[in-house]
N, C-alpha and C positions, 0 to 999 in steps of 0.2 A: 876169631873170625868176626868181622864187623860188617854185616850186610849193608849198612848204610854207606860203606866205603868200597864196595865191590867194584864199581866202575873205575874208581880212582886207582885201584890195585890191579886192574886189567882182568878181572874175573875172579871166580872162586879158585883158590889153590890151597893145598895142604901147607900149613905153617910149620916151620922148624926144619925144613929140608936143608936150607942154607945155614952155614955155621953162624952167621951174624944174627939170623932169626932165632936160631937155637939158643944162643947166649942171651938175646934180648928177652925171650920167653922165660928163661930161668930167673933173670934179674927182676922182671916184672912180677912173676909169681911170688918171689921172696918179698918184694916190696908190698904187695897186696896182703900177704900174710902178716907182715910186720905192722901194717897200718890197721889191722884188726878185722880184715875180711873173715867171714865165717866159712866161706867155700869159694872155689874158683871153677868156672865152666871152661873147659878146653874143647873148643869146637874146631874140627879139621886141623888138629895138631898131629904131626907124625907120631905114630905109636911109641917109638923109643924115647922121644922127647917127653911125651905125656907121662910115660912111666917114670922117667927121671924126675920130672916135676913132682909127681905124686910121692915119690920116695923122699924128696928133699924138703917138702914143706909140711908143717904140722896141721894143716887144715885139709878137709876133703876136697878132692877134685871130682868134677862131674864131666864125663866125656860125651861128646856128640861126634861120632865118626873119628875118634882119637884112639881107638884100640881098646883092648880088654883090661888094661892095668890101672885105669882110673878107679877111684873109690866107688863111683856110681855111674850109671849110664842113662842117657835120655835117648829114646827112639820115638820119632814122630809117627803116630798111629796111621796117618794117611799114607806114609811111605811103606809101612809094614803090610797094609792091606791092599796096596796097589790102586789107590784112588786116583792118582795122577800118572797114567801110563806113559806120558810123554817125558817124564823125568823120574828116575830112581837113583838116589844117591849110591855111590859105590859101596858104602858100608852097610847097605840094607839088602836083605834077600826077602822080597815080598812073599807073604804066605798065602795071598789070595789075590785074585784079579777082580777087585770090587768095581772098578770102572766098567768092565765088561758086563758084570752082573747088573749094575744099575742101568746101563744102556739097554740091555734086554728087557728089564722090568718096565722101562718107559716105553719101549716099542710095543710090548704086550698091552700095556694100558691104552696106548693110542689106538691100537687095533680094536680094542673093546668098546670104543666110543661110538 
């Protein structure tokens, strides 16, 4: 997933759903490993493809919204604690509604002035 190209690609979408993307991801991952990369980040890659890549390459994969089978995971803390209530990625289950707690704290502070 390349955020700098999101508009060119028509928005965010899970990679690897189409067979041509699937194959391109496998080839690219193998090329990166062969070139000496020490790890690969798989962001918004369909979980079966992320698992396949993880099984095929000799270096660690780090997943962001790519399923449980990567060697490691990244989770953005702001997503986990609900800081941005207007957007929650599909792969995150917020454990707190921090935005609401912060809003209430600011309201209480303003009332105390």
